[in-house]
N, C-alpha and C positions, 0 to 999 in steps of 0.2 A: 689312532691313526683317524685321520681326516677321510670323510666319506671319498673326498679328490685325489687322495694319493693311494686310498681302497682300490677306486677304480681304475686305476693307472698299472698298478699292480696285480689287478683282476684279467686287466688286457694283455699285459707281458705274458701272464701265465695260460691264456686262452690261445697267443698266438702260438703256445709252444705244444702244446696239447694237442688244439687242433690242426697244425699244420706241422706237426712234428708225422711223418711216416711211420712211425709204432710205434707210440710213448711208451707201450708195457715194454719194450725193452731197453729203454733210460733207466738207470736204476732209479734216482731223483724223484726224473715224473711218475713214477711206479709209484714209491712212497706217495705224493701228491694225488695223485688217484683215489690212494686207498683211505686220504685223510677225508679227501671229497667225499667221496660215499659213506661214510661213515667208517666203513668196515670195521675200523678201529677206533673207537671213543676212550677219552682219556678219563671222564667222569659218567656215572648213571644218569642215562638218557632215555627219556620218554616220549612217545610217540603217539600224538594224538590226533585226531580224525577231526578237522574239523568243515570237513564239504558240507552242503547246505542242509543234506538227512539229519544231521546232529543236531541242526538248530531248534532242536523241539526238548533237547534234551540239554540238563543243567552241566554245560560242559566248565563252566565258570566254577563250579562245587570240585571238580575232578581236576581242576585246576589248584583250586587252594586247597584239598588233599594232599597233590604232592607235593605242593610248597610247604604243608604244617607237617609231614614229616620228613623232611630234606632238613628243615629247620629243628625236628625233636632228634632227629637220629645223628645229626651233625654231619651226614652224608650230603655232600654238594651234587646236586640233578639237574639234567639240562632239559628243557621242555620245548619239544621242535612240532609245530602245527604241520602234520600230513595233508595227503588227497585220501579216499579209500579206497579200501581193497576190492571192492565193486559189492561185498557180503551187507546190502542193508538191514537186513534182518538181526543184527548184529551188532547194531549201531546201538550204543555209541564205542567205538575201539580204539584199544590203544596195546601201542608196542613197549616194551621194556628189554632194556639193553643195559647190561652191564659190563668194564672193561674186558676184551679178552672173550666172550663167549657170544653166543648166536643170539637174535631179538627173540622174543617171545612176546605174540598176540593173543590179545584176549579181549573176548567182546559177547555180550554185553556188559560191559560196565558201569558202576555205578561206582559217585566218591566215601561209598561207605567201606569197599573193595579194596580199597587202595593200601592203606596200612598191611592188610593181611597180605596181597600181592607183592608188595614193595617188600615185607620182613622176609617171608619166603625164600623170594630170588637170589636175595644180599647173605642168604644162609646156604646156597645152591641147591634152593629143594624150588622144583616148578609146580604150583598145583594145578591140577585137573577141571576143577571146574570152573566153567567159561573159559577152558582153551581151546585156542583156534590152532593153533601149530607154532614154530619155530622155521626161520626165516637166516639160513647159516649162509655168509657172506665170505667166499676165498678163505683165507688167513682163520675166521675165529670157531673158535673149541663149538661142536654141538652138544645139545644136550640130549644126555643118555638117556634114551624111552620114552622121547617123548618126540610125537609124528610131526613132519613135516608139513609146514603151510600147504607146499603143492600139492600134500596127498589129503587136504581134507578134501570131504564129495565135492561139495563147491566147489573147488578148484582143479580138480582132477584129470577131468576133461576138455577144459579149457584148453587152447593154444593163445598163450596171453602175449600178444607182440606189440600193439598200442598202447596197452593197461599193464603194459611190465614192471613200468615204475612207480606203477597209483597205489597208495598209501604205505610205498618204502620212503619216496623221495620228499622235503621240503618243496613244496609247489613251488614258492615265492624264493628257490634261491638258483639264479644260474650258473653259480659256483657248482654246486651239487649233479646239475644236469650236464654241466660238460664233464664233469667227470666222471660219471658213465657213457660219457661217448657222444652227450649233444649238442649240437650245430658242427659237428665235425661232416656232413652230408655237405652243409651248403658251405662251410667255408672252403670243402675237396671241389665243388662245382665252380662257384666263384673264383678259383684258381686253376683249374687243370679243367675242365670240359667245357665247352660249346653248347649252346642249345641243344643245336642239333643232335649233337651224342646225347644228352639226357634225354628228350624225345624220343629217340631211340631205346632207352632204358625203361622208358617208363611203356614203351608199347611191347616189347617184349616181357612185363611184368603180367600183360594183361588188365593191368589196374582196371576198375570198372564202379562209375557211381556208387556212394553207399546210400543215394536217394531216395533207392525203391526201385526203379526204372533197371539200374546193371547198366547204362550208358557207359560204352567205353570212354576212357577218361580222354586217351590220347586223342580222338578224333576231337573230341572238347578243344584241347589246348593246339593244336594243330588249327583248326577253323580261328583262333583266336590271336595265334601267334603272327599267324597271315595274312587277317584283316587289314586292310589299308586305314591309317590312324597313325597321325602324330604323336597317340597316349595309350597306353593301356590301362584297364588298373585290372586287380584281384579282387574280388569279394569271396571274405568267410564268411558263407551262412551259417551264425553259431546262434540262430534264432528259433531253437527248437520249442515246438508249438502243438506235437501231439501229447494232452493230457495222461496219458500213460505213457508216456515216451522221457528217459534220465538219462540214457547213454551220456549224450555229449558233454553235459554238464557234468556229470563225474568225469569224465575226460580232463573236461578243462580245471576245473578247479583240484586235478590231482598232478596235473600235466601238461600246465598250459602253456609252456618253452616248448616242447613235443611241437602241439598246433603251431604255434609260431611259426617253426622252424618249415614246417609244412608252405607256410603262406609262402614263406624266402623262399624257397625253391619253386615254386608254382610260378612267385609273379619274375623273379631270375631267367627262367626256361621260357615264358612269354614275351617274355622284355617291356613287364610294366618296370612303373618307377616308383606306384604307389600302390597300397593295398589297404582296404578297408576289414574289418571283423566288425560284422554287423549282429549285436544280441538287445534281449530286451532287458528296459532297466530292472524291473522286477529280480532279476538276477544278480542278486547283492553281489553273491561271493563269487562267482562265476567272472562280472564285473571287475570287480578289485584284484582278483587273480589274472586276469589277463591286461589290465594295465600297469599291473606289477610288472610281468615278465614283458610289454612295452618296455618299460623306461628300464629295467636294468640294460635287455639286449641294447635298446641306444646308450648307456652311457656304458655299456665294456666297449664300443662300437661296432655290433654287429646291424646295426639300423641305421642311416644317414650318407653323410655324400665319403664316398673312395670305403666303403666297407673294406677291413683288413687289407688296404691296399691293394685291392686289385680294380680300381677303378669304377665298381658299379656302384648305384647309388640307389637307394630304397629308403621309401616313409611309408610307416604302417599307424593306421587310428585306430581307435574304436570306437564305432556308434553305435549308442544307446536306441531302439525302437520302443515304442509303444506298448508291444505285446500284440499284437494282432497274429490270429490264425492263418492268416490270408497271406502274410510278409514272408511265409515258406516260403511261396512261389516266386521265383526269381525277377518274374518283369515288378512283380509289386514291390520285393526289397530295394530293388533301383528303384523304384518313383518314391518309397519312403526317403532313401538317402538324399535323392533330389530334393525334398522335399514339400511333396505333394505328399495326395493321400496313396497312403498303399494300397493302391488295385492294379490288378493285374492287366496287360494288353495284349492284342491278339502278336503272335507269332506266323511267321518271320516277319520283319526281323527279329533273329535272335539277339540273344545278347553278346555272343561271341563277337560279331561281324556291329551292331550297335546296342550299345548295352549305357551304361552308366555315361551322363550327360553326351548321352552319341559315339562313346567311343568303344572300341572293342574292349570285351569284361569276362571278364574267367570267372563264376560262377560256382563253389565247390561246396558242400556243406565239411563240418567238423573232421568227421569221419573219413572223409576221403581225402584229406589235406594231410590227415597224421600218418595215412600211412607211406606218403611220397617219403620221408628222409631214411627209414627203411628201405626203402628200395633203391635210394641212392648208395645209402650206406652199406649193404649187404647184399646188392645186386641182384636180376631180374629171377635168375635161376634160384636163388637163395626163398627169393617170395612165391617162385609157381612150387615151389617145392611143397606150400602146403593150401591146401583145397584142392581143386577139381581144372581139369581140364579147361571149363567153357567161364571157371568163378574162383579164381586165385584171390589165397591171402585169406584173410580171418573177417568175420562179422560179428559187431555188439549187438546185444539182446538188452531190454530191459525186462524186468520178471516180475510183473502182479499182479494181483485178482489174488484168486483161492487156491495159493503154492508156499509150502512149508519157507523156503529159503527166498526170500525178494533179493534181487539187486541188478548187478551188470554182468554181465557173460560173455567171452567173448570166445570164439569157437570156431573150425577152422569150414570153411566152407565142405559142405559135404557130408554136415554133421544130420542127424535126423533129429526130427523137431522134438521127438518122442525123449532122446536122450536130455535136449536142454530143461526139460519141464520135469520128468521123473529123477536122471543125474544129478543136475546143477541144483535144478528148485526142489528137490526132496520131494517131487508128487504131491498127492494134494492130500489136506492135512484131516484129521478126524474123519475117516476111514470113507470116506465121502470119494462120489465117483466123478471123471471127467465128465463135462458135456460137450467143451469145446474152447479153442483158443483162438481170442481174437488179432489177429496181424495186419498191424500198419495204424492204430488207432482209430481215430473216429473213421476214416475213410479207408481202412481195411478190409478184411474178411475173413467170414468163419469157418474154423478149417476141425473139420469133424474127428471124431477119437481115431476112425479107420486111417485116416490119412497122415496119425503123428510119424508113421516112420518114413514120412517124404523127406525125401534131405534138402538140408539148406543150401537153394542154386537157384540163380537167376533162372535158366536158361528151363532148367522143371518145373519149376515154381508156376511159370510163364505157361507150357506145356498144360499142365494141370490149369491151369486158372483162377490161380492164387498168386497176391503178390505181397513181398514183404515189408513194404512199405519203408522209414527207415528204422526201425528195429525191434517197434513197442510190442512188446507179446505179453498180452493180457489173459490168463487163465481163470476157466469160470466151471463151477461145481454143478451138480446137480439142484445144489439150491437156489441159483440166478434164473431169471425170468430172461430168456432173448427176446422179448419184445418188447419190454421195457428199458432193456440194455437199445436196443435200437434208435428206441421212442427219446431216448437220453440223447442219442447219437445226433439223430437228424435236427436233435433240438439247440445241441451247442454249432453245430454247421451252420444253422439257420440264424444263430446268435451272431456268428463267427464270417458271415457272409457281406462280401463287402458291397454288395446290391446292384452291380454294376449290369448284371443281365438279367432278363428275366427269368429264366429257366430256374437257377442256382436261388436267386432270391424267392420269387413267390413258390417256385417248386416245393424249395424245400420246408417253407411254410404249409402247401396244402399238403404235406403229405402227414407233417408234424400234426396238426389237427385233426386230420385220421387216422393217426394211434394214436392221438391221447383219448380220441372215440373208443376205440377198441377196447383199453385198456381202462375205461369206466362204464360203470352202466348206464346202460337209457332211464331217465328220466321219467318217471313215470307219469308226466303230466305233457308229457311231448309224445306222440303216436308216433310219429314217423320219425322217432329216434333210433329204434331199433332198425328200420329201414335204410337209415344214414348210415348206422354204421357197416353196415352190410356192403352197400351199394359204395361205400369210401375203400372197404378193403380190397375190393376186383379193382380197384384204379392205380393200385399203389403201383403195381410192376410196370405199369403203362405210363406214369409222374416219374417213375425210375428212370426207366430209360430213354424221356425225355430229356430228362435231367444231364446222362451222359451222354445222348448224344449233340447236345445242343446250346452245352455251358459252354462261358470262354476260354475257361481255365484250369488246370487240378484239380484245384478245389470242388467246385463244382461238377466234372464230370466222374470224378470218383466217390462222391459224398454218399451216391447210393449204393456203395458196394456192398455195404451192411445189411442193407435192405434186401437185397438181391438173393446174395447168398446165407442172410439169416430165413428166407420167406419159402427157400427150398430144402433148407435144411429144418428146420423147425415149422413147418408145416402143420403137423397135429398139435402143436401147442398153439398157434394162431389161431386156429378154428374156434383150439375150448376155449379161446380169449372173445370171440365173435361168437359164437354159436349158446355154447356154453355158460358164457359169460363169468369165467374162472379160470384162475391164477393155482397152474399148478405147483405154483415155485412160494404162494404165497407174497409176492412181493408187492402186486399192482395194489394200491389201495386202495384202488376205489372199488375192487373186484373181491375185496376180501368182504367175509361175513361173520361176524364174532359170533358166537354164543358163551353160555356159561353151563357147566355140566355140573346140575345139582345134586350128584353124589360126591361130588369131589370138591365142591365149593365148600367152606369153614364160618362163610360172614363176615373173614376180619375185615371188610371192609376197606383196602387198601387200595383195589381199582377205585371205588368209588370215590374215595378223596384223589385221586390221580387222575381221573377222567377228564382232562381239557371241555368236552360238552357236554357233562353233565347226562350221558348219556345213560349213568346205571343207577337201578332202585334196589332198594334194598334193606335192612334195617341190621345192626351189628347181630352178629353171630343169628342170621337167619337166609338163607338160600339168596343168592343179589341175581338182578334180570337186566338184559341189555336190551333197552330200548333202540331198534333198527331203523326208525326214521328220522331219531336223534346220533346214529354212531356215522362218523367219518371213515372208520375204517385205520387210525391211527395206530392202532394198534399197541398203545399205552399201557391197557388193561394187561396184554398177553405178556408184555415185560417184565410187571412188578408183579404177578402173581407168582407165587410161593408151592403155591397145590396144584400145578398143571390143571388148573378147574377153567382157564379160558379157552374154548373152542375156535379155532379157526378154518370157515373153508373158503 
């Protein structure tokens, strides 16, 4: 079948599935849906997670192992690329489905595991090692005694709405997405709803922006729709820039058609004829899958002129940016799209009235737009049934740092932070205790352990003077140094500052210099160095507040958040750095002092050979010594010593 004929056939199937009142009541369409969903497979199918986190693993060898097993056994196998289940710490993840039986997921998996897994499952045996669970779809026969995937500790407390199909479907298959009900909300809207009716649904749902501020989405939509202009734009901000955040990339790489449908619906509701998805060039998998989704949607008539015979016309383009952190701010993003340097501008005017090329522009991030199809398809009452009165629906968070299970979780608003950390994340490994949770990336705030029962809710967070940001959640245990972390974050902010306004550009530089002094011992040949450290730290709080009050955009205004919250929460450790010149976590390299335990040292010479500064002296089988003025505190000796003979203070 040629690609043109295939598109014609798919377009015909789409019209039937999308415009039929209830496809499930038609036996022929019901059978077609089961096929598209892969509820029934005619041959063994292996599903392989190929999102960005798998790029460091030899996925190609897993494919080769599957192909080798197929050739050796004579059993045909189809290999399908999928998105991520969200459990990043179990990467690489694969799913195996044989005809008539439920799909079983395993992770982490190596190529050497493939033969054993495939042989066992084809003998109707499910190995338990690295088993995540089974996924039962409709008419499939489940595996007796095998736990269901949704009962896995990582998933059991989640409410997966936008992540429902992540890791289950082929992200580059529009047919499979339609089989699961995709694009039905868009098709229904452009044929049967007016823009005012849809705005009413969005308002009733209580949808709020997922960028951290929780601004009511409908207010922005109404402002854009009612603004004077001969053209309107929708911009999807897929330029996820938080160093610890990866929720949007996982969603895009797992289900790009859902994001695309959200863009389509937003465009139709505000009367836009052009939409742009903005991401960064180095997100290669995201770029490839978004472009694939756009091409497929255009090929089957969901993008272009007279969409599905409705008379509505929409063009969607993918634009790639250089990857500047500041381009996460909407006016900087718009400047980048206009071919200018990505620098924020003063507001008002807001993008809703004067945005891209001076036209009314609606700007939302990936997660916000992905909620829209769910609201239109299921209704605002269904959407409000999850979450709280003031914060309806669900929220995505990325878990990283000192935690057992890394990944992306989707929880209902109202869920306590503790449940995310201890239940989904599995708590702190190695018997350590939690020190703090950093919410919101480099512009976020530290959440102390006694606040872990705080429910995820916009208004409650604002009342407690916290900000969840876009959803980055970094967990720190008692081996981490908050002062060093604050220094690294303000350094990141300084590097990413556009330099337009002095408070952000020079304020971040001065704070970084002060924290650099605090995390280093004063030079002995500079008598004023100790005084400079003390004077500097007394001025940091003042500098931070000046940055907050006078910076032009949100980057500068929120940059001091970790410092202000960190100084309040970790004042004792900060004073230890300043006055005692010690780091209790032994993280700050320039404050560490290493010495040799003469009792434990057996003169093995390993530290002597590995020291990059030749700061260790001693003969073989004799006690060694560290020369203080030559030691840079790199810690290499501590890492290589097998006899615990290196002491650190």
